N, C-alpha and C positions, 0 to 999 in steps of 0.2 A: 549761262554757261560762260566760264572764265575766257576773257580774251588771247589771245596767242597771235604768235608772228608764226608763219610759213618760212621754214627755213633750210638749207641743204648743205651737205658735205659731200667731199669725196673719198671714197674708198681707195684703199692703196691698190686695187686694179683698176683704179679707173670708173665705178659705178656712181652716179648720182644719187646720194640717199637723204631723204628727208625727215627731219622732225618739227615736234610743233614747241616754241619758245616761249614760255608762261612766265612775263617778268618776276622776278623777286631779287631781294637783296644780296648784295655780294659779299658779306658776312659770315654767311651761313654757307653750307655745303647745298648745290643743288639736288633737287631729286630728280633720277634719269629713270624713265620706266620703260620697260622691255615686255614686249607683250608674246602670248601665245603663238603656236605656231601657223595657225590661220589668220591671226587678228592683227593688228594694226596700233597707232597712236589712237585712234578714239577710244578705243579700251580705259582709256586713264583719265575719259572728262571728269567720273566723282573725284579723283584724286586730285586734278587741275582746281575743280569748282570750290573743293574744300580749302586746299593748301596753298594756291598762285597768289602771289602779291606777299603772304608772308614767306614763301620759301619759292625761289625759281624752281620751275618744272619743267623737264625737258621730256617730252615722249615721242618715242623713236619708232619709224617704219623700219623693221629689217629689210634687207634686198630681197625685191619679188614681193613686198605686201605694200598697201596705200599707194603713196606718190613716189615710192622708191623705185628707182629701176629694177628691170628683172634680171637675172643671171642668164646671159648667154651660155654660162656652163651649169647646168643646175648640179653639179655634182657638187658645187661650193656651196649649196645650201644646208650647212651644217652648224651646229652650235658653237665648234670653234672659230667659224667664218664670223659669224654673227658677232662674237666675242671682239674679235680684232677690229671689226666695225667700228662698234662703239667705243675700243681704247682709243682708237683713231680720231673718234669726236672730241672724246676728252683731252686728247692732245693739241686740237685744232683749235679748241675752246681758252686750253690754258687751265683748266678745271685739275687742280690738284687732287681733290677727293669730292666723295658726290654717295649720296644714298641710292642705294639701288631698291628699285622696286620691281620685282622679276614675276612673271604670271605663267606657269607651265614651261615651255620652252626657254623664256625670258628669265626663268628660276634657274636653269641648265645653267644658259649663259653667265649670269649672276655667281653660279660654283666656279664655271671657269674663270672666271676675273677676280675671284677671292683668290685662285690657287698660283695667277701670274703676274696679279696686281696687287696684291693684299695693301698695302699701302695708301690704295686709291681710293680704299672704300670707308667711310664714315659709318655706315650703315646698312643694311639690308631687309629686305621681306622677301621672303620666297613664298608665294600663292599658289597653295595646293599643288606643289612638287615635291620630291625628295631624290636621295641616290639611289630609291628604290620604286620602282613603277609597276603598280598592278596590271596585270596582262589585261584584265576585263576592259581595264577602260584604254589602253592602247588596241585592242581589235575595234573598239567602238569607234575610235579616230578611224582605224583604216577602212570604215564601213562610211566615209562620207569625205574623206580627204582626196584632194585631185580630180572631183568629180565635178564638171563645167557645165553648172544647170543655168539657164537665163529665166526670168520670173516676168510676168507682165505686167506687176504693179508691188507697189509697197506691202500691200496688204497681203497679196499671195502671199510674198515671201515672209512676213511673219506668220502669217498661218502655218507655213509649212515649218518653219522653225519650232512654234508652239508644238506640234505634231511630234516632232524628230525629238526634242528636249525637255518634254512636259516632267521627265523624270530626274533633269539636272537640277531646272526651277520650278517648281510645284506650285508655288506661291505666286507667280508672275500674272500682272493684270494684260489685258489684250495692249493698252498704250504703253507698256514695258516690253514687248515684244517687238512694238512698231521702233523702239529706242535700240533696242537688240539688233534689229535687222539691219538700222542705219548704220550702225556701227559694223558691222562687218561685211557691207556689200557695197557697193558704189552703180551709180546711174550713169554710162556713157553713151551718147549718141541714142537714147532712147533703151538702153538695154540695161536690165538691172543684174548685177551677176557678183559674186562674192571677190572679194577684193585681193585676190593672190594670186601668185603665179603657180596654176595647176603643178606645174614640173616639182615644186616643193616637195609633191608626196613620194617621188623618184627615191630618194633616200629616205626617207620615212619608213617607207612599206619594205624596203631590203633591209633596212636593219633589224637587228635580233630583238627579243621582247622587253625593248624598254634598256635604262641603263645597266650596265654590268655593275658587280661589285665594287668595280676599282674607283666609282663615284663616288665611292663615302671619303677618300683622299681629299676630292674636291670639295665636298663638304665641309672636311675639318679645317679648310684653309680660311673660314669664316670665324674659327676663334678667336676671340679677343674682339670682336666688333659685335656690337647691339644690333640683335637677330631678333625678329618677328616671324615665324610659321604660320601661316592661316591655311586651315585645314577646309574643305566643304564638309560637313556633316556624312553628305549623302555620298561623298565623291568616290569614283570609281579607279580613281590614279593612284593617289596617295592612301594608304592603307591607316587605320588609325594607330596601328600598334607602330609600325614605322614613324610615325609621326613623335609617338612619343619616344622612340628610341633617340630621333634626331635631336629632341630637347633636352634627352638625358644627356647626349654627348656633346651638348654644347651648354654650360652654364648661363651663358649671356643672353640666351633665346629664352622666347615667352612662345608658346602654344597657345591660340584661339582657333578656337573651333566655330564656324558659324553655321547656326542650326539652319535646318530646312533649306540647302543648297548644295549641289552637287558640284562638279568640275567646272568651271572653277567660282569664286566668290567673285562676284562683280565689285566688290570694294566702295559700294555705298550701305551695306548692311551695318546696322550700329554695333556689331559687335567687332566687324572690320572697322569701321571708322576709331572706335577707341582703341583697338590695338595698335593700328598706325601713330596714332595721337601719343599712345605712351612709346612707342619706337621712338619718336621725333624727339619727345623730351629724353630720351635718354642718349639720344644721338648730341643735343646740345648740351647735356650734364658731362659727357665724357672729352666735350672738346678740350 
């Protein structure tokens, strides 16, 4: 696993937020990784393992996740707040431009950043997310988000995840489910639990059925930026037709479908790696 340094920054409202900082050269924009709804910086270990050293890789814990503070005001758990937090970090580190990798919720945050800080984005990847979201995926997420469960062992958690997500990663081995478990949960005082504030579910469950049509203008904010659209072939969140519309709307984009994977690709699949390689090559060529 690529080495990193745990670092922290302070949000505009005083929360201590965490990110993993993997060293890389200063003469190219860093890769800034933005995770999904219940996920954290560990989700991007495959990205760091492949690219750290050649690129600086910053993997963020949004507020309420991983090693970041929980927000005492759960109403702040919104994509616009996460975007403001990410921009605060870029400012604190004096990063003028970055390549944004956004998985699911992180992709929505990427679109917001494109709308409010277009010049700061050197390239972007949207991992299994778009300006329209399939209702089936929303209902599946509502079925588990915010439910606090404790597990007696990592093996118990891995088995539970395999049962719940067998249709998302049908090809996963027992070892892969173990890796998955340790990315999304943590052990504290002998208790193994999911690594996020259960209150993040409040806004999610109150929200309408995914992003409204008004999100398309945010997506258009990525115009002129090298863009990779990743879609899991089995995804229940990003419809294949919506993904095709996204690719058609922005000629600078490339659509890559990752076979035999649902929501969301883990970014270690050969198709995902090849797509990221091409995206980063385009970023370098456009400087």
